DODO-784160 format. One record per residue (C-alpha): residue number from 1; x, y, z. Coordinates in Angstrom, 3 decimals. Each point is the difference from the previous one (the first is absolute). Layout:
    nr          x          y          z
   NUM          X          Y          Z
...
***
This chain:
    nr          x          y          z
     1    -42.876      7.218     34.642
     2      3.558      1.286      0.465
     3      1.053      0.761      3.571
     4      1.912      3.211      0.712
     5      3.559     -1.036      0.819
     6      1.840      0.834      3.203
     7      3.336      1.779     -0.560
     8      2.038     -1.861      2.607
     9      0.404     -3.419     -1.662
    10      3.721     -0.800     -0.431
    11      1.283     -0.928     -3.473
    12      1.241     -3.452     -0.931
    13      3.740     -0.508      0.406
    14      1.841      0.205     -3.328
    15      3.570     -0.521     -1.024
    16     -0.150      3.118     -2.206
    17     -0.276      2.417      2.917
    18     -3.255      1.425     -1.376
    19     -3.216     -0.851      1.769
    20     -2.206     -2.479     -1.779
    21     -3.742      0.115      0.549
    22     -3.140     -1.622     -1.229
    23     -1.965      3.203     -0.329
    24      1.964      2.921      1.469
    25      0.240     -0.299      3.792
    26     -1.425     -3.512     -0.013
    27      1.937     -3.300      0.302
    28      0.563     -2.297     -2.945
    29     -2.692     -2.711      0.109
    30      0.242     -3.286     -1.936
    31     -2.884     -0.366     -2.434
    32     -0.517      3.745     -0.087
    33     -3.010      1.500     -1.718
    34     -0.241     -0.290     -3.750
    35     -1.115      3.628     -0.208
    36     -0.313      2.991      2.332
    37     -0.997      3.651     -0.607
    38     -0.154      2.906      2.376
    39     -0.029      3.814     -0.028
    40      3.358      1.737      0.285
    41     -1.143      1.881      3.102
    42     -1.068     -3.138      1.894
    43      3.576     -1.089      0.634
    44      2.283      2.955     -0.738
    45     -1.622      2.382      2.470
    46      0.815     -2.472      2.797
    47      3.631      0.626     -0.880
    48     -0.227      3.787     -0.389
    49     -0.442     -0.450     -3.767
    50      3.420     -1.619     -0.415
    51      0.602     -3.603     -1.056
    52      3.653     -0.770      0.577
    53      2.039     -2.055     -2.593
    54     -0.829     -3.682      0.235
    55     -0.486     -3.024     -2.217
    56     -2.644     -2.639     -0.656
    57      0.655     -3.523     -1.125
    58     -2.434     -1.416     -2.533
    59     -2.278      3.050      0.121
    60     -0.764      2.295     -2.970
    61     -1.201      3.510      0.827
    62     -1.489      2.985     -1.782
    63     -0.247      3.334      1.810
    64     -2.672      2.196     -1.533
    65      0.156      3.686      1.052
    66     -3.208      1.681     -1.156
    67      0.692      3.358      1.609
    68      2.926      1.236      2.084
    69      3.776     -0.382     -0.105
    70      2.402     -2.849      0.698
    71      3.772     -0.228      0.377
    72      0.909     -3.484     -1.240
    73      3.063     -2.280      0.293
    74      0.253     -2.965     -2.350
    75      3.353     -1.692      0.521
    76      2.478      2.704     -1.036
    77     -2.575      2.243     -1.681
    78     -1.519      2.910      1.934
    79     -2.550      2.586     -1.077
    80     -2.962      2.108      0.925
    81     -3.280     -0.329     -1.862
    82     -3.424      1.566      0.146
    83     -3.195     -1.905     -0.676
    84     -1.383     -1.456     -2.045
    85      2.914     -2.480     -0.080
    86      0.388     -3.773      0.163
    87      3.143     -1.543      1.537
    88      0.737     -3.642     -0.772
    89      2.020     -2.049      2.480
    90      1.082     -3.588     -0.974
    91      0.925     -2.500      2.741
    92      3.347      0.574      1.737
    93      0.303      3.692     -1.029
    94      0.973      2.280      2.853
    95     -2.653      2.714      0.197
    96     -1.097      2.795      2.323
    97     -2.385      2.898     -0.193
    98     -0.535      3.356      1.701
    99     -3.484      1.390     -0.695
   100     -1.301      3.518      0.340
   101     -2.685     -0.029      2.746
   102     -3.431     -1.009     -1.240
   103      1.320     -1.557     -3.198
   104     -2.845     -1.925     -1.624
   105      0.476     -3.318     -1.792
   106      0.209     -3.768      0.331
   107      2.592     -2.750      0.432
   108     -0.662     -3.256     -1.837
   109      1.985     -3.092      1.071
   110     -0.170     -3.425     -1.676
   111      1.816     -3.154      1.103
   112      2.055     -2.286     -2.139
   113     -3.011     -2.373     -0.330
   114     -1.574      2.733     -2.183
   115      2.551     -1.106     -2.653
   116     -1.532     -3.414     -0.458
   117     -3.565      0.275      1.336
   118     -3.133      0.167     -2.071
   119      0.345      1.293     -3.540
   120      3.520      1.331      0.300
   121      0.895     -1.453     -3.410
   122     -2.314      2.557     -1.599
   123      1.398      2.987      1.910
   124      3.536     -1.206      0.504
   125      1.701      2.160     -2.612
   126     -1.342      3.193      1.524
   127      1.001     -1.102      3.492
   128      3.552     -0.903     -1.059
   129      0.449      3.249     -1.889
   130     -1.261      2.019      2.937
   131      2.242     -1.608      2.631
   132      3.096     -0.615     -2.125
   133      1.705      2.975      1.793
   134     -0.950      2.559      2.597
   135     -1.468      3.037     -1.694
   136     -1.967      3.226      0.299
   137     -2.869      0.915     -2.275
   138     -0.750      3.719      0.354
   139     -3.380      1.044     -1.245
   140      0.209      3.642      0.901
   141      3.204      0.585      2.004
   142      3.669      0.240     -0.985
   143      1.467     -2.616     -2.299
   144      2.889     -2.141      1.187
   145      1.911     -3.170     -0.826
   146     -2.179     -2.699     -1.557
   147     -2.994      2.330     -0.397
   148     -2.177      0.955     -2.912
   149      0.240      3.502     -1.400
   150     -2.854      2.341      0.672
   151     -2.289      1.090     -2.781
   152     -1.661      2.736      2.017
   153     -3.347      0.256      1.808
   154     -2.951     -1.549     -1.711
   155      2.158     -2.532     -1.875
   156      0.516     -3.701      0.541
   157      1.318      0.591      3.541
   158     -3.148      1.619      1.237
   159     -2.102     -2.806     -1.486
   160      2.288     -2.717      1.395
   161      0.076      1.593      3.462
   162     -3.797      0.189      0.089
   163     -0.328     -3.656     -1.047
   164      2.595     -1.197      2.472
   165     -1.534      1.984      2.839
   166     -3.429     -1.487     -0.731
   167      1.469     -3.523     -0.011
   168      1.846      0.514      3.263
   169     -3.088      1.397      1.657
   170     -2.188     -2.856     -1.270
   171      2.549     -2.626      1.045
   172      0.324      1.513      3.492
   173     -3.788      0.137      0.398
   174     -0.457     -3.608     -1.126
   175      2.883     -1.188      2.191
   176     -1.486      1.658      3.096
   177     -3.239     -1.968     -0.224
   178     -0.242     -2.888      2.518
   179      1.188     -3.325     -1.483
   180      1.037      1.565     -3.325
   181      3.779     -0.017      0.304
   182      0.322     -3.124     -2.208
   183     -3.012      0.627     -2.216
   184      0.372     -0.252     -3.794
   185     -1.054      3.650     -0.285
   186      2.981      1.105      2.113
   187      2.358     -2.096     -2.105
   188     -1.470      1.340     -3.293
   189      0.285      3.584      1.162
   190      3.608     -0.513      1.096
   191      0.878     -1.522     -3.361
   192     -1.698      2.876     -1.782
   193      2.138      2.390      1.999
   194      3.191     -1.851     -0.921
   195     -1.020     -0.009     -3.665
   196     -0.818      3.725      0.013
   197      3.290      0.878      1.724
   198      2.032     -2.141     -2.378
   199     -1.669      1.617     -3.009
   200      0.713      3.457      1.419
   201      3.584     -1.015      0.629
   202      0.293     -1.074     -3.616
   203     -1.507      3.190     -1.419
   204      3.202      0.740     -1.865
   205     -1.291     -2.293     -2.779
   206      1.279     -3.384      1.248
   207     -3.075     -2.195      0.294
   208     -0.386     -2.839      2.497
   209      2.398     -2.720     -1.049
   210     -1.505     -2.607     -2.246
   211      0.684     -3.699      0.209
   212     -1.532     -3.215      1.319
   213     -1.799      0.648      3.270
   214      1.304     -3.282      1.443
   215      3.586      1.210     -0.462
   216     -0.765      3.181      1.850
   217     -1.416     -1.949      2.924
   218      3.100     -2.238      0.060
   219      2.276      3.024      0.063
   220     -2.007      1.484      2.866
   221      0.521     -3.187      1.947
   222      3.708      0.144     -0.814
   223      0.163      3.573      1.425
   224     -1.758     -1.151      3.144
   225      2.535     -2.814      0.407
   226      2.899      2.367     -0.568
   227     -1.394      2.306      2.703
   228     -0.113     -2.903      2.443
   229      3.290     -1.670     -0.765
   230      2.483      2.400     -1.581
   231      1.980      0.299      3.310
   232      0.284     -3.757      0.118
   233      1.764      0.071     -3.391
   234     -2.248     -2.577     -1.606
   235      1.332     -1.392     -3.250
   236     -1.914      0.447     -3.217
   237     -0.673     -3.753      0.192
   238     -1.790      0.435      3.307
   239     -2.180      2.819     -1.384
   240     -0.741     -1.907     -3.157
   241     -0.836     -3.207      1.913
   242     -2.450      1.841      2.267
   243     -1.708      1.457     -3.060
   244     -0.050     -3.327     -1.855
   245      2.281      1.334     -2.739
   246      3.426     -0.793     -1.403
   247      2.662      2.664      0.515
   248     -0.014      0.650     -3.725
   249     -3.753      0.691      0.046
   250      0.387      2.241      3.064
   251      2.642      2.030     -1.783
   252     -2.213      0.296     -3.099
   253     -2.861      1.137      2.242
   254      2.161      2.637      1.727
   255      1.414      1.289     -3.310
   256     -3.522      0.285     -1.481
   257     -1.143      2.110      2.994
   258      3.098      2.046      0.792
   259      2.521     -0.444     -2.821
   260      2.404     -1.570      2.440
   261      0.744     -3.580      1.133
   262     -1.532     -1.287      3.262
   263      3.315      0.349      1.892
   264      0.051      3.687     -0.736
   265     -3.429      0.363      1.591
   266      1.334     -1.723      3.150
   267      3.222      2.059      0.038
   268     -1.908      3.251     -0.494
   269     -2.081     -0.776      3.053
   270      3.077     -0.891      2.032
   271      1.774      3.211     -1.133
   272     -3.034      2.098      0.909
   273     -0.032     -1.494      3.479
   274      3.713      0.656      0.463
   275     -0.426      3.645     -1.090
   276     -2.991      0.419      2.340
   277      1.923     -1.270      3.015
   278      3.151      2.000     -0.792
   279     -2.163      3.131     -0.235
   280     -2.301     -0.443      2.965
   281      2.227     -1.854      2.528
   282      3.451      0.349      1.472
   283      0.751     -3.746     -0.152
   284      3.600     -0.552     -1.238
   285      0.240     -1.342     -3.519
   286      1.663     -3.243      1.202
   287     -2.945     -0.684      2.354
   288     -2.490      1.002     -2.680
   289      1.541     -2.510     -2.371
   290     -0.630     -2.812      2.457
   291     -3.536      1.233      0.691
   292     -0.697     -0.136     -3.747
   293      1.147     -3.625     -0.225
   294      3.503      0.570     -1.407
   295      2.488     -2.382      1.657
   296      2.979      2.119     -1.127
   297     -0.144      3.785      0.557
   298      2.645      0.471     -2.665
   299     -2.272     -1.696     -2.551
   300     -2.879      2.261      1.060
   301      2.208      3.051     -0.536
   302      0.942     -1.196     -3.519
   303     -3.674     -0.795     -0.740
   304     -1.078      3.480      1.113
   305      2.769      1.803     -1.847
   306     -0.777     -1.874     -3.226
   307     -3.631      1.110      0.188
   308      0.256      3.508      1.496
   309      3.457      1.104     -1.161
   310      1.264      0.635      3.551
   311      0.862     -1.977      3.096
   312     -2.736     -0.167      2.659
   313      1.897      2.361      2.258
   314      0.608      2.556     -2.774
   315     -3.605     -0.182     -1.144
   316     -1.253      0.635      3.537
   317      2.336      2.981      0.337
   318     -1.189      1.474     -3.295
   319     -3.643     -0.408      1.017
   320      0.595      1.609      3.380
   321      1.745      2.940     -1.667
   322     -2.851      0.504     -2.461
   323     -2.527      0.129      2.847
   324      2.143      2.602      1.849
   325      0.292      2.133     -3.127
   326     -3.769     -0.024     -0.470
   327     -0.544      1.033      3.626
***
């Protein structure tokens, strides 16, 4: 059974300047749980209903707000949503939440081992689609970036929200039973949730990507390796070797899943981390370059400008100005 956390546990030290936790307020623990679920109130009320921006490494989260309101931060996106709403948080994404008191819902967290454990090859496409980017799926509240359009009460949203809520409740009940945290039923229910969320996310007519299940599992393992080693600037040969592939096959795999070569997947993750640190920390760009594994700050500046259209300093200034204008 899950133990109610204490709010005073210090975060792990990070080079990004953002706190990094296992679960929020708890230290990072090697060999962390494969799966965890808890009610929103069980943790957030210990912090006056506010979860400050932080990151997780190797953890995938879904926040389900059944009833209530949440102000959410996902990297440089901010918005307020009313339940029912699902918020998807991939590993490494800076996220924070401020809940209205007595907000009702659940937080589902799965570790990186979920990518390769059990029958992932059968559910891998849904998992990859769901966690490809951070996103918000509103099933009754306002619509924002990356969200499905509403079709009004009584439509597909009401049906989807009801099914998701039932799955979250059943998963939480099963998880709370003594000795059931690693049971097959818990795993099946979690995979059912991922599948349902991915289908809701793809409601615009794009079905779950088709293709050999083995390839999807290989790509999932590639993403897990990128998450672990992108700051070490692994070569494509290192990634391919760890996966038992040639670099040509790795590129074909990445193109089949994303439309881009494997190096673009790595560079996108590196760029996202640079943007996150520029936005959420005051670390000088030259120091940030070294923290991100660039030996030459000038090369980092050229890399960033090529991808974002502005120097790191200018991009940071523009983001700060946009936040001030919103306030």
